[in-house]
DRENDOTI-133848 format. One record per residue (C-alpha): residue in three letters; x, y, z. Coordinates in steps of 0.25 Angstrom, whole numbers, plus 5000, padded with zeros to 4 digits. Layout:
DRENDOTI-133848
alaXYZ/...
***
This chain:
DRENDOTI-133848
met509450874973/thr508950994980/ile507450964983/ala507151014997/leu506150925005/asp505050985013/gly503650955017/pro502550985027/arg502950995042/val502250985055/pro503051055067/pro503150985081/leu501750985088/ala502451035101/gly502951155093/gly504451205094/arg505651145087/pro505450995083/glu506250895091/ser506050785080/leu505650775065/val504850675058/val504950685042/leu503850625035/leu504050565021/his502850545012/gly502650435001/ile502650434986/gly501550524980/ala501350614992/asn502050734999/gly502350785013/asp500850815016/asp500550665016/leu501250635029/ile501350765037/asp500050725044/leu500850625051/ala501350735060/gln499850755065/tyr499850605069/trp501250615076/gly501350755081/met500750725094/leu501750605096/leu502950695091/pro502550835096/arg504050885094/thr504250825080/glu504150905067/phe503550825055/ile503950855041/ser503350785029/leu504350795017/asn503850805003/ala504650704994/pro505550774984/phe505050714970/pro503750714962/cys502950584963/asp503050484951/phe501550464950/ala501050604956/pro501950714952/asp501250814962/arg501650714973/leu502950674978/gln503950554980/trp505250524987/phe505750444975/ser505150384962/val504550244962/ala504350234947/asp505550144947/arg505450044958/ala506749984957/pro507449974970/ala508650054965/lys507750164960/leu506950174972/leu508250184981/glu508850294971/gly507550374973/ala507550364988/arg509050404988/thr508650524980/ala507550564989/ala508450535001/lys509450644996/leu508350744998/leu507750685011/asp508950665019/pro509550805019/cys508150855021/leu508050775034/asp509450835038/thr508950975036/leu507650955043/leu508350905055/ala509451015055/glu508351125054/arg507751065067/gly508951035074/leu508550895076/ala509450765077/pro509250655067/glu508650565077/arg507450665078/leu507050635064/ala506050535060/leu505650495045/val504250445042/gly503950405028/phe502750345021/ser502950255009/gln504050315000/gly504250405011/ala504550285021/met505550235011/met506250375011/ala506150375027/leu506850245027/his507850275016/val508350405022/gly508150385037/leu508950255037/arg510050325029/arg510250445038/lys511650445045/glu511050505057/gln509950415062/ile508550475063/gly507450455073/ala506550365066/ile505850315053/val504450285051/ala504050215037/phe502650195033/ser502350105021/gly503750115016/ala504850025012/leu506350005013/arg506849984998/asp508350015000/gly508749905011/ala510049865004/ala510450015002/leu510050045016/arg510949945022/ala512150015016/glu511650155019/ile510850155032/gly511250265042/gly510450275055/lys509450165060/pro508250245065/pro507050165070/val506050135059/leu504550105059/leu503950045047/ile502450045045/his501749985034/gly500349935030/glu500149795027/ala499249825015/asp500149925008/asp500049914993/ile501050014990/ile502349974998/pro502149825002/phe502049795017/ala503249705015/ser504049825014/met504049845029/ala504649715032/glu505649735022/ala506049865027/arg506049815042/ala507049695038/val508049795032/leu507949895043/glu508049785054/ala509249725046/leu509949865047/gly509649875062/val508649985060/pro507549985071/val506249955064/ala504849945068/val503649905059/leu502149925059/ala501349845049/arg499949895047/pro498849795043/gly497949835032/leu498649965029/gly499050005015/his500050105011/gly499750205022/ile499950255036/asp498850215046/glu498550255061/glu499350135067/gly500550175058/leu500450325062/val500450285077/ala501650195076/gly502350295068/gly502150405078/ser502550315090/phe503750275083/leu504150425080/arg503850465094/glu504750365100/arg505950395091/leu505750545090/ser505150585104/pro505550485114/gly505450595125/thr504150645121/ser503350585132/glu504250635143/arg504150785137/gln502650785137/
***
């Protein structure tokens, strides 16, 4: 498969070459434009970070003018895992290329995903042989726990954020993912958002930004 992934980009607020990279992965039925505004929220916290919001590779099942990482027409676990693996074959080498182009080490990369993008962030980020810096998963799920146990690569710190009123991906998915990650020795933090549906709120943005800053820019305060 030769699909090349790309999407909107925001360069480091401080200018110059990036010292770290945040790759944003949108949900089903959206595109890279859906999450790139997160760079405006987090740019001040990560002034030497470049943000790239990748477009998923496939047309959406229910909206062909929009995009998806994998089909959910058949929700059988084996089919969903197959779809995630297919998308991972495109996303994983794309991350390698992005890091190489910028001369960045793997630990300078963070993946941030929403919904299906969060599933991809967890699927790919936890299987990379060289450990990345962090994963932030908003309103996602870990559907492949059994496979992950056999395939896990690095164990980057993970932040799971989920609305308690989510009617798309059940709130219970956060506890399920946390249990799997803790059993595998992955450092994991969680943030439950009372009353929030399938979305990202201000508290989640603040928590996500702080988590990324701690992992990607531990010396920022000393340099400013």
